[in-house]
LUMTIVEX-253540 format. One line per field, with one value per residue: residue number from 0; residue in one letter; x, y, z of N, C-alpha, C in turn. Coordinates in steps of 0.001 Angstrom, whole numbers, plus 500000, padded with zeros to 6 digits. Example, Ala and Ser with C-alpha at 12.3 -4.5 7.8 and 13.67 -1.06 7.14 Angstrom:
2
pos [0  1] $
code [A  S] $
n_X [513190  512850] $
n_Y [494310  497750] $
n_Z [507800  507080] $
ca_X [512300  513670] $
ca_Y [495500  498940] $
ca_Z [507800  507140] $
c_X [513200  512900] $
c_Y [496700  500030] $
c_Z [507800  507870] $
END
This chain:
282
pos [0  1  2  3  4  5  6  7  8  9  10  11  12  13  14  15  16  17  18  19  20  21  22  23  24  25  26  27  28  29  30  31  32  33  34  35  36  37  38  39  40  41  42  43  44  45  46  47  48  49  50  51  52  53  54  55  56  57  58  59  60  61  62  63  64  65  66  67  68  69  70  71  72  73  74  75  76  77  78  79  80  81  82  83  84  85  86  87  88  89  90  91  92  93  94  95  96  97  98  99  100  101  102  103  104  105  106  107  108  109  110  111  112  113  114  115  116  117  118  119  120  121  122  123  124  125  126  127  128  129  130  131  132  133  134  135  136  137  138  139  140  141  142  143  144  145  146  147  148  149  150  151  152  153  154  155  156  157  158  159  160  161  162  163  164  165  166  167  168  169  170  171  172  173  174  175  176  177  178  179  180  181  182  183  184  185  186  187  188  189  190  191  192  193  194  195  196  197  198  199  200  201  202  203  204  205  206  207  208  209  210  211  212  213  214  215  216  217  218  219  220  221  222  223  224  225  226  227  228  229  230  231  232  233  234  235  236  237  238  239  240  241  242  243  244  245  246  247  248  249  250  251  252  253  254  255  256  257  258  259  260  261  262  263  264  265  266  267  268  269  270  271  272  273  274  275  276  277  278  279  280  281] $
code [M  R  P  Y  P  A  G  A  L  E  R  L  Q  E  A  E  R  G  I  L  R  V  V  D  A  L  C  R  E  N  G  I  D  Y  F  I  D  S  G  T  C  L  G  A  V  R  H  G  G  F  I  P  W  D  D  D  T  D  I  G  M  A  Y  E  D  Y  R  R  F  V  E  L  A  P  R  A  L  P  K  G  Y  S  L  A  T  C  Q  N  T  P  G  F  T  S  L  W  V  K  V  F  L  D  G  T  R  F  I  D  D  V  S  M  E  A  G  C  N  Q  A  I  F  L  D  V  F  P  F  F  R  E  D  A  D  P  A  R  A  R  S  Q  K  A  T  C  L  K  L  Q  R  M  S  Y  L  H  G  I  A  H  P  K  I  P  T  D  S  S  F  R  G  L  K  A  T  A  C  S  V  V  H  H  T  I  A  H  A  W  K  P  E  E  L  S  R  Q  L  L  M  A  A  Q  P  E  V  P  S  E  R  W  F  N  A  T  Y  P  L  A  G  V  Y  E  T  S  E  I  F  P  T  K  D  I  A  F  D  G  M  T  L  R  A  P  C  D  C  D  A  Y  L  R  T  L  Y  G  D  Y  H  E  L  P  P  L  E  D  R  Y  T  H  C  P  L  V  L  D  F  G  D  G  V  N  V  M  G  E] $
n_X [254927  254244  254385  256503  255260  255799  258902  259013  260709  263228  263224  263102  265551  267289  266683  267613  270313  270939  270725  272809  275007  274953  275348  277808  279454  279158  280318  282977  283886  283951  285538  284410  284165  282734  280943  279526  276828  275430  272940  273603  276375  276716  275508  277291  279620  278787  277213  278100  276742  273437  271731  269651  266893  266782  265677  266429  268946  271963  274247  277088  278675  281434  280893  281867  282182  279545  278237  279301  278291  275507  275340  276270  274869  272150  272572  274354  273511  272400  269843  266676  267173  267112  267814  266404  265156  264311  263750  262880  260939  257719  256276  258442  260124  262628  265880  268143  269421  268030  268498  266473  264856  263488  260032  259226  257522  257629  255945  255600  254150  254776  255488  253095  251219  252435  252168  254076  255407  257139  259888  261522  264578  267846  269440  271331  273628  274795  277898  279524  282265  282555  282382  285319  285093  283451  280958  280016  279849  277760  275641  275673  274859  272398  270883  270805  269319  266871  266063  265843  263737  261769  261529  260499  258031  256956  255952  254159  251393  250829  252842  254324  253645  254711  252577  252703  253627  253962  251441  250361  248186  248268  250753  250292  248391  249946  251877  250307  249519  252036  252822  251003  251717  254458  254229  252940  254670  257244  259390  260457  262974  264203  264540  266359  268553  269207  269928  272279  273918  273969  275292  277924  281159  282784  285442  286985  287032  288529  286436  283416  280004  276668  274724  271967  271083  271921  272154  273055  275678  279189  282109  285529  287965  289731  288182  286551  287855  290876  288464  287649  287696  285056  283446  280169  277516  278502  279352  281742  282078  282479  283676  283725  286966  287777  285817  284961  285362  283743  281175  280862  280707  278278  276417  277179  277657  277697  277756  276008  272895  269792  266759  263823  261583  262704  263693  263705  261912  261210  258770  256502  253312  252667  254266  255700  257140  257462  255667  253125  251795  250852  252545  252082  249423  246060] $
n_Y [054682  057331  060748  063466  066618  069778  071127  069887  067645  068809  070438  068427  067102  069157  069332  066842  067128  068816  067075  065322  067100  067649  065087  064376  066335  065631  063059  063571  065241  063483  061370  059226  056936  056882  056187  057371  055647  053251  054637  057243  057347  056604  058809  060860  060144  059879  062127  064212  064816  064601  061958  062914  062179  061015  060374  059789  059346  057635  056196  054202  052253  050684  048112  048665  051458  052097  051249  053088  055435  055068  055070  057637  059552  060222  062164  063893  064883  067898  070272  069674  067443  063879  060525  057727  054587  051062  050665  053091  054203  053882  051470  051295  049741  048829  047373  048832  052097  055437  058892  061450  064374  066432  067200  067126  065186  062091  059952  056908  054111  051840  052846  054086  051920  050543  052299  054205  057269  058589  060712  063053  061660  060141  057185  054890  052432  049291  047725  044603  042307  039569  036100  034066  031404  029731  028328  029196  031892  031948  031108  033168  035430  034505  034279  036955  038046  036729  037768  040513  040473  039469  041615  043546  042378  042335  044842  045305  043895  043680  043617  044906  042994  041857  042283  040366  038156  034705  032751  034887  035640  033646  034142  036670  036070  034413  036254  037907  036141  035488  038028  038557  036481  037023  039605  039113  037417  038452  041163  044222  045168  042853  041420  043148  042951  040252  040258  041840  040216  037855  038736  038899  037716  034519  034009  036638  037845  039517  040664  042520  043190  044546  044213  044478  044405  041879  040641  042465  042660  041850  043212  043871  044701  046655  048021  049662  050713  052531  055111  058024  061574  063123  065080  066405  067871  070490  070021  068330  065014  061706  058804  055495  053946  053001  053951  053238  050412  049644  050562  049110  046534  046762  047741  046979  048023  051136  053608  054059  055577  054552  053464  055588  054330  052729  054286  054417  055696  056689  057826  059464  059102  061114  064137  066413  069389  070490  072445  071597  071099  068863  068283  066484  066392  065771] $
n_Z [750794  753127  752174  753262  754356  752658  753476  755970  756276  756066  758362  760281  759845  760631  763354  764130  763565  765642  767853  767253  767500  770246  771372  770255  771464  774186  774172  773309  775387  777480  776811  775397  772887  769634  766560  763523  762058  759742  757620  758262  758224  755548  754318  755067  753671  750970  750453  751964  754234  755448  753761  751143  751418  753888  757249  759822  762414  763218  765500  766462  769045  770642  773041  775687  775673  775104  777448  779292  778185  778496  781258  781882  780329  781284  783325  782157  779710  778179  779228  777824  776398  776533  777706  776338  777189  777334  779930  781033  779411  778551  776343  774665  772070  771386  771871  772019  772973  772850  772118  773024  771752  773802  774350  771738  769191  767517  766099  764825  762966  764511  767116  767682  767884  769969  772018  772658  773482  771500  770866  768586  767587  768229  767322  769262  769015  770327  769802  769513  769931  767769  768575  768607  767982  765418  765706  768202  767599  765724  767372  769242  767705  766750  769083  769903  767782  768126  770626  770078  768234  769910  771682  769954  769253  771735  772096  769963  768163  765538  763273  760224  757420  754348  751515  749529  750796  751548  753119  754599  756252  758208  759330  760403  762377  763997  764892  766473  768511  769598  770467  772621  774325  774902  775987  778383  779707  779815  780760  779295  780209  781095  778732  777531  779299  778922  776202  776178  777668  776105  773855  774555  773857  774346  773660  772397  769023  766172  764886  764505  765459  765284  768014  768134  765572  764286  761809  760049  759238  759522  760822  760308  762789  761857  760025  761486  763799  764670  765315  763290  762462  760578  758065  758346  757155  757849  760421  762562  762983  764445  762750  761176  760817  758263  756072  753506  753288  755415  754601  752259  753267  754559  752628  750043  746744  747351  746179  744094  743562  744978  743255  743031  744209  746126  748117  751214  754037  757465  757760  759827  761633  763347  763683  765571  766307  768775  769320  769632  767289  764840  762081  760105  759693  760842] $
ca_X [255324  253666  255353  256579  254811  256883  259713  259031  261900  264369  263151  263439  266990  267956  266516  268502  271672  271102  270993  274168  275962  274941  275940  279224  280129  279189  281282  284342  284230  284075  286385  283606  284347  281549  281067  278252  276521  274367  272673  274275  277721  276572  275244  278514  280580  278253  276533  278671  275797  272263  271122  268569  265578  266903  264954  266878  270393  272434  275654  277443  279736  281867  280049  282378  281801  278077  277898  279644  277349  274200  275443  276569  273965  271007  272929  275263  272834  271885  268393  265994  267515  267055  268119  265226  265474  263134  263478  262245  260022  256639  256038  259704  260213  263996  266827  269193  268917  267858  268525  265262  264701  262310  258952  258808  256924  257858  255159  255371  253158  255182  255350  251662  250590  253057  251870  255319  255394  258491  260293  262575  265576  269087  269673  272681  273690  275958  278649  280271  283149  282058  283187  286322  284637  282334  279695  279559  279487  276418  274703  275699  274037  271031  270201  270546  268224  265635  265680  265380  262402  260858  261287  259629  256687  256440  255228  253121  250796  250538  253959  254075  253967  254527  251316  252956  254220  253225  250757  250354  247201  248762  251848  249695  247808  251050  252478  249394  249621  253353  252798  250307  252518  255658  253844  252562  255721  258545  259520  261469  264302  264796  265007  267564  269637  269599  270626  273634  274677  274131  276207  279306  281868  283656  286796  286763  287763  288742  285265  282424  278643  275654  273958  270531  270843  273044  272237  273437  277040  280285  283145  286853  288358  290388  287167  285887  288740  290395  287539  288276  286790  284490  282538  278754  276672  279099  279853  282766  281641  283371  283255  284600  288311  287771  284397  284676  285206  282583  279946  280747  280203  276876  275531  277684  278008  276914  277871  274875  271659  268694  265610  262916  260674  263447  264240  262897  261925  260420  257774  255613  251927  252682  255543  255447  258439  257460  254656  251822  251184  251255  252699  251633  247974  245337] $
ca_Y [055475  058659  061816  064562  067918  070663  071728  069131  066801  069689  070804  067229  066900  070174  068912  065696  067677  069326  065944  064869  068052  067459  063796  064459  067112  064822  061970  064116  065770  062398  060298  058101  056780  056498  056408  057434  054289  053002  055677  058485  057222  056647  060195  061649  059801  060067  063414  065227  065054  063741  061501  063899  061712  060304  061044  059401  059366  056451  056050  052950  052299  049438  047917  049343  052868  052141  051166  054374  056431  054831  055482  059059  060437  060795  063356  064754  065528  069217  070427  069561  066146  062800  059173  056855  053167  050230  050736  054341  054732  052924  051156  051293  048404  048581  046982  049826  053323  056574  060216  062160  065818  066512  068105  066846  063861  061408  058740  056115  053050  050946  053512  054332  050705  050168  053292  054885  058685  058757  062040  063070  060865  059586  055803  054567  050979  048639  046789  043603  041422  038228  035039  033491  030077  029949  027814  030116  033154  031782  031084  034533  036323  033970  034634  038401  038265  036258  038685  041774  040217  039363  042971  044193  041808  042678  046101  045365  042623  043730  044116  044932  041772  042183  041791  039191  037116  033444  032498  036174  035617  032771  034854  037742  035446  033957  037426  038353  035181  035662  039308  038424  035582  037732  040747  038638  036607  039117  042606  044691  045272  041516  041135  043954  042334  038999  040547  042303  039043  036922  039303  038823  036536  033794  034326  037711  037858  040867  040993  043228  043218  045285  043181  044649  044060  040958  040197  043611  042536  041657  044159  043721  045801  047702  048775  050601  051340  053652  056007  059240  062685  063234  066213  066063  069070  071594  069553  067289  063882  060554  057834  054330  054200  052741  054083  052528  048990  049529  050732  047983  045402  046998  048051  046602  049203  052194  054857  054212  055947  053604  054042  056345  053465  052046  055277  054184  056638  056299  058905  059149  059543  062364  064835  067652  069976  071039  073490  070966  070981  067700  068777  065451  066464  064939] $
ca_Z [751955  753225  751926  754220  753828  752230  754523  757229  756343  756334  759785  761043  759755  761453  764747  764355  763645  766999  768746  766947  768089  771696  771707  769911  772506  775405  774010  773268  776706  778458  776307  774913  771449  768881  765119  762816  761612  758763  756646  758643  757667  754092  753940  755220  752618  749619  750270  752834  755330  755324  752518  750983  751856  755164  758328  761154  762612  763929  765872  767104  770048  771268  774216  776884  775542  775194  778879  779906  777685  779121  782657  781999  779585  782010  784092  781400  778587  778555  779333  776540  775799  777520  777244  776369  777231  777606  781365  781483  778403  778254  774941  773911  771464  770948  772910  772084  773575  771960  772719  772627  771822  774660  773957  770370  768985  766241  766352  763625  763154  765601  768411  767889  768402  771235  773039  773016  773146  770977  770427  767570  768295  767680  767733  769741  768922  770936  768974  770267  769176  767476  769185  767706  767568  764485  766225  769252  766949  765157  768489  769788  766886  766681  770327  769846  766841  768761  771692  769497  767693  771055  772163  768971  769380  773060  772000  768929  767730  764103  762466  758782  756684  752924  750957  748689  751626  751644  754394  755289  757326  759269  759991  761190  763557  764844  765528  767521  769619  770214  771181  773899  775166  775365  776815  779713  780332  779846  780875  778342  780815  781153  777376  777330  780073  778282  774950  776452  778120  774995  772868  775029  773355  775274  773190  771422  767760  765649  764092  765302  764926  766039  768714  767931  764164  764059  760418  759216  758743  760471  760410  760879  763666  761060  759297  762384  764785  765483  764624  762770  762203  759233  757917  758190  757122  758586  761716  762539  763789  764393  761737  761099  760301  756819  755717  752266  753603  756297  753830  751323  754050  754914  751504  748725  745956  747990  745435  743183  744239  744744  742547  743893  744969  747184  749043  752414  755150  758633  757801  760948  761667  764106  763772  766304  766613  770122  769473  769713  765968  764055  760715  759194  759593  761824] $
c_X [254621  254733  255370  255980  256018  257585  259860  260289  263134  264386  263540  264944  267752  267838  267462  269969  271948  271405  272412  275214  276092  275650  277427  279990  280245  280266  282717  284781  284515  284873  285629  283724  283029  281853  279676  278052  275482  274197  273317  275702  277677  276345  276493  279469  280048  277706  277142  277793  274620  272080  269875  267208  265616  266253  265295  268403  270797  273908  275849  278561  280143  281185  280559  282052  280291  277634  278158  278658  275996  274217  275552  275475  272815  271354  273780  274611  272301  270364  267765  266271  267476  267399  266883  265671  264195  262797  262678  261200  258943  256460  257283  259956  261630  264872  268103  268599  268803  268015  267343  265471  263391  261299  258466  258124  257249  257220  254901  254374  253486  254984  253886  250993  251129  252739  253102  255249  256797  258729  261177  263833  266849  269221  271126  272783  274944  276597  279505  281226  282453  282970  284128  285927  283417  280985  279144  279148  278089  275365  274559  274739  272593  270241  269870  269369  266895  265144  265200  263987  261375  260523  260306  258183  256121  255553  254086  252652  250643  251719  253605  254544  253719  253267  251506  253582  253342  252636  250674  249373  247657  249875  251300  249081  248885  251697  251605  249475  250949  253411  252172  251082  253714  255289  253483  253725  257038  258402  260618  262865  264987  265301  266289  268751  270134  270355  272070  274514  274974  275152  277664  279986  282636  285117  286655  287632  288040  287606  284173  281050  277752  274732  272464  270109  271925  273173  272763  274855  278029  281475  284469  287157  288928  289401  286546  286867  290171  289467  288268  287227  286303  283537  281113  277946  277223  279596  281041  282334  282685  282787  284149  285930  288374  286313  284052  284449  283966  281283  279767  280256  278702  275960  275976  278124  277146  276946  276651  273609  270572  267585  264647  262058  261375  264053  263376  263025  261103  259246  256666  254171  251818  254101  255271  256801  258475  256442  253239  251118  251737  251335  252284  250129  247318  244730] $
c_Y [056838  059708  062807  065821  068797  071276  070907  068281  067641  070126  069624  066986  067917  069823  067757  066118  068195  068213  065425  065788  067817  066162  063782  065207  066313  063739  062488  064600  064667  061201  059052  058045  056344  056667  056500  056120  054330  054183  057006  058491  057285  058078  061047  061412  060184  061470  064537  065581  064112  063230  062362  063458  061041  061101  060499  059398  058212  056601  054688  053171  050888  049331  048641  050829  053035  052108  052495  055461  056290  055267  057006  059957  060997  062049  064343  065415  066889  069232  070403  068262  065086  061469  058305  055403  052377  050226  051977  054896  053700  052733  051120  049891  048018  048183  047811  051089  054412  057863  060997  063673  066076  067539  067904  065482  063367  060026  058030  055001  052175  051614  053835  053097  050332  051144  054026  056341  059080  060191  061918  062540  060617  058165  055620  053050  050413  047624  045891  042870  040081  037203  034433  032100  030235  029472  028741  031462  033064  031805  032467  035434  035825  034343  036126  038704  037868  037265  040029  041603  040085  040745  043713  043701  041990  043918  046104  043966  042555  044315  044090  043628  042065  041545  040551  038039  035870  033288  033766  036184  034783  033455  035969  037197  035010  035121  037921  037449  035371  036956  039156  037520  036318  038855  040329  037970  037340  040605  043064  044764  043919  041099  041905  043337  041060  039239  040956  041177  038113  037416  039215  037575  035834  034082  035388  037555  039305  041283  041551  043148  044037  044263  043290  044443  043082  040445  041297  043529  042344  042439  043814  044928  046961  048509  049868  051391  051456  054555  057285  060330  062663  064427  065719  067351  070201  071236  068625  066205  062776  059505  056607  054676  054065  052753  053291  051041  048766  049587  049616  046734  045548  047080  047494  047855  050373  053509  055113  054533  054911  054257  054689  055451  052743  053013  055313  055346  056053  057255  058602  059552  060902  062909  066222  068200  070690  072127  072928  070761  069737  068108  067740  065510  065536  063737] $
c_Z [751923  752914  753082  753589  753500  753444  755781  757361  756663  757801  760667  761021  760590  762937  765068  764346  765050  767988  768512  767574  769589  772075  771368  771004  773804  775310  774019  774654  777713  777947  775887  773397  770808  767403  764511  762062  760494  757802  756985  758118  756140  753615  754014  754065  751240  749385  751118  754018  755170  753899  752324  751496  753232  756281  759707  761200  763511  764283  766512  768098  770406  772629  775456  776844  775663  776655  779567  779473  778375  780586  782795  781437  780410  782809  783297  780193  779021  778613  777942  775826  776899  776870  777418  776286  777464  779099  781751  780522  778076  776746  774079  773382  771050  772129  772857  772715  772522  772769  772150  772684  772542  774145  772540  770320  767575  766396  765031  763936  764363  766955  768710  768492  769768  772359  773528  772554  772670  770512  769192  768246  767484  768206  768153  769859  769603  769984  769857  769332  768960  768141  768155  767219  766659  765014  767308  768653  766349  766256  769116  769016  766778  767929  770358  768926  767459  769810  771138  768886  768812  771612  771257  769141  770784  772968  771021  768543  766219  763312  760986  758148  755208  752356  750101  749472  751649  753043  755241  756460  758502  760049  760887  762480  764535  765583  766677  768744  770351  771012  772557  774861  775759  776319  778234  780439  780532  780098  779913  778943  780962  779778  777082  778053  779404  776977  775214  776998  776947  773977  773290  774467  774472  774941  772104  770177  767379  764716  765009  764642  765853  766688  768465  766477  763720  762634  759493  758684  759878  759944  761079  761764  762858  760221  760165  763246  764267  764671  764213  762609  760761  759212  757703  758297  757995  759971  761495  763517  763707  763452  761800  760436  758790  756359  754461  752545  754461  755492  752801  752048  754289  753705  750156  747983  746429  747220  744544  743970  743961  743945  743532  744774  746119  748196  750299  753405  756297  758819  758824  760720  762349  764126  764339  766740  767959  770359  769537  768394  765267  762592  759682  758961  760580  761142] $
END
C-alpha cells in the first residue's frame, strides 16, 4: 500500500469528522436514525474515535431511513457538501450513496479508472431485513452481491486480482469482457433500482444485512436497534445498540490489533483538500 505523506492522514480524518458532524446534525434534526458502521464503529469502541490508520468513514441506516436520507440530503445538506449517487455522479461504481466534501478530491485506483471525480466522502449504506425463509434469504443476498459486482465492473475493466490467484490472466480477461458487456447493456441507475428491489424481503425476519456488502454478516435486530449515542473523537454519534455483538459478528475478536501488513487503507492517487494541490505528489 502507498503511504500517506506526513500529516496528510490526520488532515483527511479531520475533514471526515466534519462530514460526520454535518450528517449527524441533519439526521438528528429530521428524525433519521443511523449508526456508525464497520471500521468507524470499531474505531469508536476500540480507540474512542478513528482507528489510527483508518482513512474512511461509514454509517448504516435501515432502508426506510436510508430512503428518507437520500430524498432529503440534496436540499438539506449545508453549502459545501453534496450527496453523490450513481444517478448524478459520472463514473460512480457503488450502489450506495456517499456524502462528498465539495471542492476536494480523493481519487483512488478505482475512481481513476472509472473516471469518477470523487471527493473526500462518507459512505452511507442501506440495511435490509433478511427474509424469514432461508432459501429466499440466500437468493436475496446472492442477487444483491451479483448486482454490486456488476456495478463495480460497469465502471472498471481492471479490478485488482491477487498476484497468487489461480488463472489470474484468465480472470483479468474475463473481467475486461464483462466490463464492456455491462457498460453497454446497463445503466448504473438501473442496477441501483434492481438492488433495492432485490433486497426487499417477502417475509421480514429479525435479522439485518447490508445490501451492498451482503457477505459482511447478518445481525440480529437487538445487535443494532435501538441505536445509541457513542463518543467519537470529541463528538457524539449514533452507534449499534450492542456494539460488542455487532463487532464480533463483523470481525470476530476485534480487540486485538492486526499486524502492520494487514492494516488496510484506501490510500489514493490524488488527495486534494480543496486548494488544487495533490498532497500525494504528481
